[in-house]
Residue frames relative to the residue before (quaternion, step in Angstrom):
aa qw qx qy qz dx dy dz
M 1.0000 0.0000 0.0000 0.0000 0.00 0.00 0.00
G 0.4227 -0.7462 0.4752 0.1967 3.52 -0.87 1.06
A 0.6486 -0.5000 0.4045 0.4071 3.54 -1.32 0.11
P 0.5476 0.0731 -0.8176 -0.1622 1.90 -2.49 0.14
Q 0.5813 -0.6037 0.4507 0.3075 3.46 -1.34 0.35
G 0.3588 -0.7383 0.5345 0.2014 3.68 -1.06 0.77
R 0.5078 -0.6148 0.5188 0.3082 3.49 -1.43 -0.04
E 0.4077 -0.7324 0.5045 0.2069 3.50 -1.08 0.80
G 0.2989 -0.7206 0.6042 0.1622 3.48 -1.19 0.76
R 0.3531 -0.7128 0.5556 0.2419 3.58 -1.29 0.16
R 0.3260 -0.7036 0.5890 0.2274 3.56 -1.22 0.53
E 0.2879 -0.7772 0.5311 0.1762 3.59 -0.44 1.15
G 0.7757 0.3978 -0.2612 0.4145 3.61 -1.30 0.30
R 0.5407 0.5982 -0.4311 0.4049 3.63 1.15 0.21
E 0.3250 -0.7167 0.5677 0.2417 3.61 -1.05 0.66
E 0.6149 -0.5541 0.4226 0.3690 3.50 -1.16 0.53
G 0.7496 0.3388 -0.2568 0.5074 3.55 -0.73 1.02
D 0.5529 0.6094 -0.4093 0.3943 3.53 1.24 -0.33
F 0.4059 -0.6992 0.5338 0.2477 3.58 -1.08 0.74
L 0.2257 -0.7648 0.5969 0.0886 3.53 -0.91 0.96
T 0.2729 -0.7412 0.5949 0.1490 3.61 -0.82 1.04
V 0.0298 -0.8313 0.5550 0.0050 3.62 -0.52 0.95
E 0.0995 -0.7541 0.6473 0.0495 3.49 -0.99 0.98
R 0.2627 -0.7644 0.5768 0.1182 3.60 -1.22 0.60
A 0.0202 -0.7288 0.6844 0.0006 3.52 -1.31 0.73
T 0.1498 -0.7506 0.6315 0.1240 3.53 -1.10 0.74
L 0.0738 -0.8358 0.5414 -0.0532 3.58 -0.62 1.23
G 0.2202 -0.7383 0.6189 0.1529 3.51 -1.16 0.69
G 0.1508 0.8127 -0.5527 0.1065 3.60 -0.95 0.74
G 0.7048 -0.3994 0.2130 0.5462 3.57 1.14 0.79
C 0.8291 -0.1363 0.0888 0.5349 3.56 -0.99 -0.80
F 0.4272 -0.7469 0.4517 0.2358 3.56 -0.61 1.16
W 0.5902 0.5730 -0.3826 0.4206 3.68 1.04 -0.58
C 0.6684 0.5087 -0.3047 0.4490 3.61 0.99 -0.79
V 0.6520 0.5226 -0.2673 0.4799 3.46 1.12 -0.99
E 0.6320 0.5527 -0.3053 0.4493 3.56 0.98 -0.94
A 0.6689 0.5350 -0.2908 0.4264 3.55 0.94 -0.93
V 0.6442 0.5228 -0.2986 0.4717 3.59 1.13 -0.73
Y 0.7113 0.4625 -0.2685 0.4562 3.56 0.86 -0.99
Q 0.5890 0.5815 -0.3862 0.4071 3.64 1.12 -0.46
R 0.7129 0.4806 -0.2466 0.4471 3.54 1.16 -0.53
I 0.5864 0.5706 -0.3873 0.4249 3.58 1.27 0.07
E 0.4918 -0.6605 0.4966 0.2742 3.55 -0.97 0.99
G 0.7380 0.3679 -0.3000 0.4795 3.53 -0.92 0.99
I 0.6144 0.4844 -0.3687 0.5019 3.56 1.17 -0.40
T 0.1855 -0.8269 0.5260 0.0722 3.54 -0.75 1.13
K 0.7948 0.0204 -0.0276 0.6060 3.65 1.23 -0.21
V 0.0369 -0.7622 0.6453 0.0346 3.57 -1.10 0.72
T 0.0123 -0.8002 0.5995 -0.0090 3.55 -0.78 1.05
S 0.2926 -0.7513 0.5663 0.1708 3.56 -0.84 1.01
G 0.1983 0.8003 -0.5560 0.1055 3.56 -1.15 0.57
Y 0.4804 -0.6354 0.5002 0.3395 3.63 -1.16 -0.44
M 0.1004 -0.7829 0.6121 0.0484 3.55 -1.21 0.62
G 0.7658 0.3075 -0.2687 0.4969 3.52 -1.18 0.68
G 0.5800 0.6439 -0.4219 0.2664 3.51 -1.20 -0.69
T 0.4832 -0.6929 0.4838 0.2290 3.57 -1.38 0.26
V 0.6447 0.5038 -0.3372 0.4657 3.64 1.23 -0.14
P 0.3425 -0.7394 0.5270 0.2414 3.65 -0.56 1.04
N 0.8635 0.0352 -0.0307 0.5022 3.59 -1.04 0.90
P 0.1098 0.8304 -0.5392 0.0869 3.61 0.77 1.01
T 0.4549 -0.6364 0.5517 0.2891 3.55 -1.36 0.48
Y 0.6685 -0.4843 0.3833 0.4144 3.52 -1.28 0.27
K 0.6201 0.5699 -0.3075 0.4428 3.52 1.09 -0.86
Q 0.6377 0.5248 -0.2913 0.4828 3.56 1.01 -1.02
I 0.6623 0.5308 -0.3173 0.4230 3.58 0.82 -0.99
N 0.6814 0.5285 -0.2614 0.4337 3.50 1.00 -1.03
T 0.5647 0.5752 -0.4099 0.4269 3.68 1.20 -0.19
G 0.3946 -0.7404 0.4581 0.2937 3.60 1.24 -0.43
R 0.6187 0.5768 -0.3334 0.4163 3.58 1.27 0.11
T 0.5964 0.5845 -0.3847 0.3932 3.63 1.14 0.04
G 0.4385 -0.7130 0.4318 0.3359 3.58 1.19 -0.32
H 0.5037 0.6612 -0.4187 0.3658 3.60 1.20 0.22
A 0.2749 -0.6931 0.6372 0.1950 3.54 -1.32 0.50
E 0.4032 -0.6426 0.5957 0.2640 3.54 -1.26 0.68
V 0.0012 0.8085 -0.5831 0.0797 3.59 -0.70 1.17
V 0.2266 -0.7072 0.6422 0.1901 3.47 -1.41 0.17
K 0.2391 -0.7150 0.6352 0.1678 3.63 -1.07 0.83
V 0.1228 -0.8013 0.5852 0.0211 3.54 -0.69 1.15
E 0.1693 -0.7461 0.6409 0.0628 3.56 -0.84 1.11
F 0.0843 0.8221 -0.5557 0.0903 3.60 -0.78 0.96
D 0.4527 -0.6192 0.5717 0.2913 3.50 -1.38 0.46
P 0.3015 -0.7980 0.4844 0.1938 3.62 -0.44 1.07
A 0.5086 0.6616 -0.4161 0.3612 3.65 1.29 -0.21
């Protein structure tokens, strides 16, 4: 998954030294900035990273993606505690 980088959330109520089981899902839903903002507010989500998936241009820029000619989809990778 390509850049840009996302922001990390925190899981409240964990004690230092507790192990956190993390699962990951990559989801497309239109503009990744809007999708990222929603997932950052959900309890149990530990990290959300926006990026691009698929396409034919290696390491595309945001400007290239917005032309609609690279074949990439805007996606977010969501890391979460399944508990």
